[in-house]
C-alpha positions as a printed NumPy array, in Angstrom:
array([[ -7.315, -11.575,  -7.499],
       [ -9.994,  -8.978,  -5.886],
       [-10.452,  -7.967,  -9.521],
       [-11.03 , -10.943, -10.721],
       [-12.847, -12.618,  -7.442],
       [-15.563,  -9.508,  -7.321],
       [-16.204,  -9.439, -11.344],
       [-16.755, -13.487, -10.634],
       [-19.114, -12.522,  -7.756],
       [-21.226, -10.013, -10.589],
       [-21.765, -12.985, -12.625],
       [-18.566, -13.305, -14.674],
       [-16.646, -16.273, -15.99 ],
       [-13.194, -15.22 , -15.003],
       [ -9.831, -17.209, -16.196],
       [ -7.11 , -15.772, -13.53 ],
       [ -3.406, -16.449, -15.19 ],
       [ -0.224, -16.416, -13.04 ],
       [  3.3  , -17.799, -14.233],
       [  3.592, -19.713, -10.522],
       [  2.604, -22.794, -10.615],
       [  2.168, -22.761,  -7.05 ],
       [  0.382, -19.992,  -6.098],
       [ -2.034, -21.163,  -9.085],
       [ -2.986, -24.632,  -7.66 ],
       [ -3.233, -22.967,  -4.458],
       [ -5.837, -21.144,  -5.494],
       [ -7.872, -23.831,  -7.637],
       [ -7.736, -25.555,  -4.557],
       [ -9.679, -22.778,  -2.592],
       [ -6.057, -21.051,  -0.838],
       [ -5.821, -17.129,  -0.883],
       [ -1.871, -16.747,  -0.396],
       [ -2.447, -13.113,   0.402],
       [ -4.199, -11.457,   3.697],
       [ -6.784,  -9.822,   2.315],
       [-10.124,  -9.195,   4.317],
       [-13.703, -11.584,   2.637],
       [-11.503, -12.202,  -0.219],
       [-10.744, -15.548,   0.634],
       [-14.668, -16.423,   1.249],
       [-14.74 , -14.73 ,  -2.758],
       [-12.609, -16.937,  -3.818],
       [-14.009, -19.881,  -2.287],
       [-17.788, -19.414,  -3.392],
       [-17.344, -18.477,  -7.036],
       [-14.906, -21.517,  -7.503],
       [-17.219, -23.224,  -6.171],
       [-19.907, -21.866,  -8.006],
       [-17.773, -22.463, -11.462],
       [-17.377, -19.008, -12.085],
       [-13.427, -18.154, -11.492],
       [-10.443, -20.629, -12.415],
       [ -7.014, -20.758, -12.751],
       [ -4.448, -20.936, -14.717],
       [ -0.431, -20.301, -16.167],
       [ -1.21 , -20.946, -19.549],
       [ -1.915, -17.715, -21.304],
       [ -3.286, -18.774, -24.47 ],
       [ -5.739, -20.754, -22.948],
       [ -7.569, -17.643, -21.305],
       [ -7.142, -14.957, -23.952],
       [ -8.912, -17.708, -26.378],
       [-11.78 , -18.498, -23.651],
       [-12.036, -14.552, -23.016],
       [-13.633, -11.202, -24.661],
       [-11.943,  -9.044, -22.174],
       [ -7.958,  -9.658, -20.896],
       [ -6.795,  -7.455, -17.951],
       [ -3.163,  -6.904, -17.635],
       [ -2.549,  -6.958, -13.571],
       [  1.016,  -6.978, -13.565],
       [  3.217,  -5.235, -11.298],
       [  5.843,  -2.371, -13.092],
       [  8.348,  -1.939, -10.206],
       [ 10.649,   1.061, -10.121],
       [ 13.775,   1.44 , -12.095],
       [ 17.467,   2.883, -10.798],
       [ 16.201,   6.876, -12.227],
       [ 12.859,   6.503, -11.012],
       [ 10.638,   5.746, -13.727],
       [  8.394,   2.591, -14.108],
       [  9.824,  -0.479, -15.438],
       [  7.507,  -2.269, -18.048],
       [  8.831,  -5.227, -18.823],
       [  5.802,  -7.682, -17.249],
       [  3.578,  -5.223, -19.246],
       [  5.481,  -5.858, -22.064],
       [  5.373,  -9.708, -21.51 ],
       [  1.965, -10.17 , -20.636],
       [  1.04 ,  -8.269, -23.9  ],
       [  3.666, -10.573, -25.83 ],
       [  1.808, -13.21 , -24.702],
       [ -1.859, -12.151, -25.603],
       [ -0.746, -10.779, -28.931],
       [  0.427, -14.803, -29.665],
       [ -3.024, -16.077, -28.682],
       [ -5.63 , -13.675, -30.487],
       [ -7.738, -15.223, -32.264],
       [-10.593, -12.48 , -32.148],
       [-11.722,  -9.126, -31.081],
       [-10.613,  -8.669, -27.866],
       [ -9.843,  -5.976, -25.39 ],
       [ -7.009,  -5.732, -23.856],
       [ -7.443,  -3.815, -20.458],
       [ -4.333,  -1.856, -18.901],
       [ -5.221,  -2.593, -14.871],
       [ -1.416,  -1.933, -13.647],
       [ -0.662,   1.709, -12.86 ],
       [  1.36 ,   2.332, -15.765],
       [  2.819,   5.86 , -17.402],
       [  1.239,   8.095, -19.589],
       [  1.349,   6.679, -23.024],
       [  1.432,   2.55 , -22.032],
       [ -1.284,   2.044, -23.896],
       [  0.651,   2.92 , -26.967],
       [  2.849,   1.011, -26.315],
       [  0.897,  -2.021, -25.112],
       [ -0.963,  -1.612, -28.931],
       [  2.252,  -1.626, -30.682],
       [  4.053,  -5.238, -28.98 ],
       [  0.39 ,  -6.617, -29.465],
       [  0.731,  -5.491, -33.201],
       [  4.586,  -6.29 , -33.523],
       [  3.936, -10.13 , -32.37 ],
       [  0.671, -10.691, -33.381],
       [ -1.934, -11.869, -36.108],
       [ -1.977,  -9.21 , -38.656],
       [ -6.061,  -9.936, -39.268],
       [ -6.935,  -9.802, -35.549],
       [ -8.597,  -6.969, -34.217],
       [ -8.393,  -5.627, -30.899],
       [ -8.407,  -2.416, -28.682],
       [ -7.   ,  -1.139, -25.589],
       [ -8.236,  -0.005, -22.244],
       [ -6.812,   2.218, -19.242],
       [ -8.574,   1.147, -16.318],
       [ -6.82 ,   2.151, -13.449],
       [ -7.459,   0.843, -10.042],
       [ -7.814,   2.481,  -6.91 ],
       [ -7.646,   0.065,  -4.219],
       [ -6.675,   0.198,  -0.742],
       [ -5.467,  -3.16 ,   1.109],
       [ -6.943,  -3.894,   3.75 ],
       [ -9.909,  -2.726,   2.047],
       [ -9.438,  -4.051,  -1.261],
       [-12.713,  -6.259,  -1.854],
       [-14.549,  -3.291,   0.057],
       [-13.063,  -0.506,  -2.591],
       [-14.073,  -2.907,  -5.847],
       [-17.501,  -3.001,  -4.706],
       [-18.387,   0.818,  -3.948],
       [-15.838,   2.71 ,  -5.608],
       [-15.665,   6.374,  -5.56 ],
       [-15.25 ,   6.113,  -9.496],
       [-14.402,   4.335, -12.495],
       [-12.02 ,   5.338, -14.836],
       [-11.831,   3.907, -18.32 ],
       [ -9.385,   5.543, -21.472],
       [ -9.567,   4.78 , -24.317],
       [ -9.533,   5.83 , -28.256],
       [-12.235,   3.163, -29.281],
       [-15.82 ,   4.061, -27.628],
       [-17.048,   0.847, -28.256],
       [-14.115,  -0.914, -25.993],
       [-14.972,   1.927, -23.19 ],
       [-18.673,   1.071, -23.583],
       [-18.411,  -2.692, -22.669],
       [-15.842,  -2.386, -20.355],
       [-18.216,  -0.008, -18.612],
       [-20.69 ,  -3.04 , -18.442],
       [-18.366,  -4.655, -16.45 ],
       [-18.786,  -1.826, -13.66 ],
       [-22.68 ,  -1.631, -14.229],
       [-23.854,  -3.764, -11.289],
       [-21.739,  -1.329,  -9.087],
       [-23.704,   1.908,  -9.912],
       [-20.78 ,   4.081,  -9.403],
       [-20.085,   7.179, -11.293],
       [-17.905,   6.462, -13.785],
       [-15.171,   8.534, -16.445],
       [-14.774,   7.916, -19.476],
       [-11.672,   9.869, -21.152],
       [ -9.101,   9.191, -23.525],
       [ -5.75 ,   6.808, -22.767],
       [ -3.499,   8.79 , -21.711],
       [ -5.77 ,  10.65 , -19.159],
       [ -6.607,   7.561, -17.761],
       [ -3.361,   6.817, -17.476],
       [ -2.057,  10.037, -15.628],
       [ -5.137,  10.432, -13.231],
       [ -3.693,   7.325, -11.494],
       [ -0.492,   8.715, -10.373],
       [ -2.318,  11.797, -10.009],
       [ -4.75 ,  10.908,  -7.396],
       [ -1.576,   8.745,  -5.863],
       [  0.304,  12.025,  -5.531],
       [ -1.902,  14.36 ,  -4.194],
       [ -2.708,  12.423,  -1.433],
       [  0.777,  11.565,  -0.55 ],
       [  1.266,  15.612,  -0.643],
       [ -1.712,  15.599,   1.679],
       [  0.542,  13.783,   3.885],
       [  3.355,  15.146,   3.848],
       [  1.73 ,  18.402,   4.365],
       [  0.555,  17.431,   7.432],
       [  3.177,  15.78 ,   9.033],
       [  4.947,  19.053,   8.205],
       [  2.295,  20.416,  10.429],
       [  3.087,  17.884,  12.775],
       [  6.699,  19.226,  13.369],
       [  5.874,  22.791,  14.047],
       [  2.875,  21.429,  16.523],
       [  5.617,  19.791,  18.406],
       [  7.377,  22.771,  18.968],
       [  4.69 ,  25.176,  19.812],
       [  2.041,  22.801,  21.945],
       [ -0.534,  22.3  ,  19.742],
       [ -2.045,  19.481,  18.996],
       [ -1.613,  17.995,  15.637],
       [ -5.046,  16.036,  16.662],
       [ -7.266,  19.398,  16.516],
       [ -4.987,  20.966,  13.72 ],
       [ -6.079,  18.273,  11.489],
       [-10.043,  18.173,  12.355],
       [ -9.873,  21.665,  11.89 ],
       [ -8.379,  21.74 ,   8.543],
       [-10.287,  18.591,   7.388],
       [-13.69 ,  20.2  ,   8.39 ],
       [-13.301,  22.51 ,   5.451],
       [-15.571,  20.537,   2.493],
       [-12.879,  21.859,   0.029],
       [-10.112,  19.166,   1.801],
       [-11.859,  16.56 ,   4.039],
       [-10.75 ,  14.839,   6.488],
       [ -9.04 ,  11.681,   4.741],
       [ -5.459,  11.256,   4.386],
       [ -4.688,  13.635,   7.273],
       [ -3.339,  11.493,   9.858],
       [  0.353,  12.432,  10.418],
       [  2.434,   9.553,  11.34 ],
       [  5.453,   8.071,  10.214],
       [  4.505,   8.914,   6.439],
       [  3.414,   6.981,   4.068],
       [  4.906,   3.919,   2.685],
       [  3.626,   0.477,   0.977],
       [  3.633,  -0.716,  -2.921],
       [  2.052,   2.999,  -4.243],
       [  2.922,   5.793,  -3.548],
       [  6.815,   6.199,  -3.39 ],
       [  7.056,   4.592,  -6.773],
       [  4.313,   6.638,  -8.014],
       [  5.741,   9.873,  -6.564],
       [  9.3  ,   8.837,  -8.472],
       [  8.197,   8.039, -10.98 ],
       [  5.566,  11.011, -11.404],
       [  8.741,  13.192, -11.227],
       [ 10.978,  11.563, -13.2  ],
       [  8.582,  11.412, -15.872],
       [  7.683,  15.414, -15.691],
       [ 11.255,  15.78 , -15.851],
       [ 11.523,  14.355, -18.836],
       [  8.682,  16.098, -20.429],
       [ 10.023,  19.286, -19.062],
       [  6.775,  19.628, -17.114],
       [  8.262,  19.207, -13.476],
       [  6.119,  18.983, -10.585],
       [  8.768,  20.134,  -8.052],
       [  6.413,  20.601,  -5.008],
       [  6.425,  16.282,  -5.644],
       [ 10.136,  16.927,  -4.574],
       [  9.415,  18.812,  -1.135],
       [  6.501,  15.815,  -0.509],
       [  9.341,  13.212,  -0.942],
       [ 11.742,  15.228,   1.318],
       [  9.206,  15.42 ,   4.555],
       [  8.604,  11.534,   3.515],
       [ 11.898,  11.011,   3.723],
       [ 12.466,  12.364,   7.055],
       [  9.955,  10.886,   8.701],
       [ 11.849,   7.895,  10.148],
       [ 14.737,   9.799,  11.185],
       [ 12.789,  12.05 ,  13.161],
       [ 11.661,   9.554,  15.029],
       [ 13.977,   7.652,  15.636],
       [ 16.445,  10.795,  16.74 ],
       [ 13.344,  11.   ,  19.104],
       [ 13.915,   7.624,  20.64 ],
       [ 17.346,   8.106,  20.925],
       [ 17.418,  11.434,  22.45 ],
       [ 15.094,  10.034,  25.706],
       [ 16.329,   6.5  ,  26.124],
       [ 19.775,   6.895,  24.365],
       [ 23.22 ,   7.511,  25.871],
       [ 26.146,   9.775,  24.385],
       [ 27.852,   7.034,  23.628],
       [ 29.565,   4.953,  19.704],
       [ 26.126,   3.283,  20.026],
       [ 23.51 ,   5.38 ,  22.117],
       [ 20.547,   2.694,  22.813],
       [ 23.7  ,  -0.631,  23.202],
       [ 21.873,  -2.338,  26.484],
       [ 18.531,  -1.333,  25.804],
       [ 15.749,  -3.883,  24.784],
       [ 12.842,  -2.109,  23.102],
       [  9.391,  -4.222,  21.859],
       [  7.907,  -3.074,  18.253],
       [  4.392,  -3.415,  17.701],
       [  3.259,  -3.713,  13.851],
       [  5.602,  -4.561,  11.278],
       [  3.07 ,  -4.488,   8.088],
       [  3.665,  -1.23 ,   6.09 ],
       [ -0.204,  -1.028,   6.894],
       [ -3.202,  -2.359,   9.479],
       [ -5.008,  -5.528,   7.676],
       [ -2.193,  -6.793,   5.296],
       [  0.827,  -8.663,   5.205],
       [  2.207,  -6.817,   2.776],
       [  5.729,  -5.661,   3.95 ],
       [  6.649,  -3.246,   0.552],
       [  8.468,  -0.116,   1.894],
       [  7.207,  -0.532,   5.73 ],
       [  8.463,   2.141,   8.26 ],
       [  9.067,  -0.818,  10.237],
       [ 11.59 ,  -1.801,   7.814],
       [ 13.703,   1.525,   8.361],
       [ 12.675,   1.33 ,  11.723],
       [ 13.979,  -1.469,  12.992],
       [ 17.171,  -1.01 ,  11.169],
       [ 17.893,   2.479,  12.666],
       [ 17.593,   0.359,  15.88 ],
       [ 19.682,  -2.011,  15.467],
       [ 21.866,   0.627,  14.151],
       [ 21.674,   2.793,  17.464],
       [ 22.688,  -0.751,  19.675],
       [ 18.987,  -1.648,  20.815],
       [ 17.599,  -5.594,  20.577],
       [ 14.347,  -5.276,  19.402],
       [ 11.04 ,  -7.599,  20.191],
       [  8.896,  -7.436,  17.777],
       [  5.008,  -8.368,  16.618],
       [  3.045,  -8.306,  14.419],
       [ -0.943, -10.176,  14.118],
       [ -0.177, -11.234,  10.458],
       [  3.206, -10.452,   9.004],
       [  5.713, -11.92 ,  11.131],
       [  6.818, -14.247,   8.263],
       [  7.282, -11.39 ,   5.315],
       [  8.674,  -9.629,   8.122],
       [ 11.597, -11.561,   9.268],
       [ 12.466, -12.457,   5.424],
       [ 13.204,  -9.081,   4.978],
       [ 13.913,  -7.725,   8.465],
       [ 15.991, -10.345,   9.18 ],
       [ 17.179, -11.808,  12.689],
       [ 20.013, -10.618,  13.914],
       [ 19.165,  -8.871,  17.509],
       [ 15.271,  -9.412,  16.635],
       [ 13.095, -11.9  ,  18.328],
       [ 10.02 , -12.096,  16.486],
       [  6.859, -12.412,  19.386],
       [  3.632, -13.714,  19.352],
       [  1.607, -11.426,  21.03 ],
       [  2.736,  -7.919,  22.252],
       [  2.382,  -8.521,  25.987],
       [  5.636, -11.018,  25.468],
       [  7.436,  -8.217,  22.917],
       [  7.376,  -5.929,  26.001],
       [  8.979,  -7.29 ,  28.486],
       [ 11.729,  -6.252,  29.967],
       [ 11.635,  -3.204,  27.226],
       [ 12.911,   0.249,  28.082],
       [ 10.463,   1.568,  25.577],
       [  7.016,   0.084,  23.229],
       [  7.473,   1.653,  19.32 ],
       [  3.977,   1.64 ,  17.634],
       [  4.553,   1.538,  14.05 ],
       [  1.591,  -0.131,  12.53 ],
       [ -1.656,   0.979,  13.451],
       [ -3.957,  -2.721,  14.215],
       [ -6.927,  -2.728,  15.789],
       [ -5.605,  -4.727,  18.545],
       [ -3.1  ,  -2.424,  19.421],
       [ -5.331,   0.008,  20.367],
       [ -7.741,  -2.393,  22.447],
       [ -4.48 ,  -3.504,  24.715],
       [ -4.404,  -3.456,  28.948],
       [ -1.849,  -0.824,  29.047],
       [ -1.747,  -1.687,  32.706],
       [ -0.229,  -4.949,  31.423],
       [  1.615,  -3.918,  29.302],
       [  3.513,  -1.681,  32.253],
       [  3.986,  -4.769,  34.293],
       [  6.54 ,  -6.613,  31.599],
       [  8.364,  -2.955,  31.292],
       [ 11.481,  -1.732,  32.362],
       [ 10.734,   1.443,  31.626],
       [  6.991,   2.327,  30.495],
       [  7.448,   4.719,  27.536],
       [  5.68 ,   5.029,  24.75 ],
       [  6.459,   6.127,  21.563],
       [  3.344,   6.16 ,  19.08 ],
       [  4.017,   6.803,  15.689],
       [  0.772,   6.189,  14.858],
       [ -1.629,   8.488,  17.567],
       [ -3.687,   5.48 ,  17.961],
       [ -3.978,   6.562,  22.261],
       [ -5.338,   9.428,  23.57 ],
       [ -1.946,  11.552,  25.967],
       [ -4.583,  11.204,  29.035],
       [ -5.358,   7.567,  28.074],
       [ -1.981,   6.617,  28.074],
       [ -0.514,   9.015,  31.113],
       [ -3.625,   7.581,  33.242],
       [ -1.57 ,   4.118,  33.451],
       [  1.629,   5.341,  34.451],
       [  2.968,   5.738,  30.545],
       [  5.509,   8.7  ,  29.492],
       [  4.069,   9.223,  26.213],
       [  5.182,  10.167,  22.817],
       [  2.844,  10.776,  19.598],
       [  3.36 ,  12.992,  16.663],
       [  2.474,  16.752,  16.237],
       [  2.544,  17.03 ,  20.09 ],
       [  4.914,  17.921,  23.104],
       [  5.668,  14.839,  25.045],
       [  2.789,  13.407,  28.082],
       [  4.253,  12.711,  31.674],
       [  1.966,  10.348,  33.936]])
């Protein structure tokens, strides 16, 4: 939706295709089925201007288009590999509707060799005499900042065996004035995985260092600042916390590991990256139990804990691989009753986490009522500006377990809280 809306805003005629009729109807009526800043305005404006429409008909879209983007899901399978069934279904639908030269662009995150796979599917299901080219053009959008990232990309990656097709796709992005890397299909496919794997490595590395900080009186925020000031490293993705989640990093790490093993070129460092990430929530929950728990079968029985933030990151309602899921389940298993709040993702969270032992609240202050501790899971801006004195008056025990380091220890302890953050020893008022 973001890619289509931005291309339309740049002056192109865009047809969005989805198999869900309700979603298509919502979009054509000006609605936006996901939470993404600036997207609703873009959709409505370009619908009014007639540059953007939505349909469930693949043939209708293919017949009218010169360039066709495949933006479907590529979920993981049991062994960590990638399920390409949606890519195959899209390619088959495109093949059956081809009537003239088209460029088929893989926008989805796909394993190396998928470009060849798409070509084979189209050749098998299409008209033999119809010419087409396949391009890989991976997306590098961050949820919550997807419109900005589309309009101001760090780089555009275009991979194809066809120079003609690559140049036509490059023209689509010309107005953005962004650096463009034109390469072969296989390299473009791997660039996406390698980029995500490297960013995940930075996250796991700084989290491992944070564990050391908690044992040595060092402050991970100062360490990260000093490390990130090195121009060879940079400050991005050096925020210690609960680890990476979401729809991309976990599955992309597993897919790259699985592919590297299969090809006999295993990237063993990624095993450590994943192991460190898998340990983040259990370690965090254990700190909560160590402080609040009793030595019983259910150490948090009789305790109420407020959980602030449910989506996997701020400015989105996406719950895929959200740390809140694991944290809520672990705290419930330890016997705690939970009062939870999120500005946007409550309904999505309820469907995944459930209702047993959990009350979904209308504000952070309601979530704090009767709580022995507040757990910060998602770094929503709303939480940074909380009235800590008001929060304290709602609680039984004024303790904050900050999984995202959104406060300074002095700010919290001055308000009378005991403060457990990531990568620093606990602070008391």
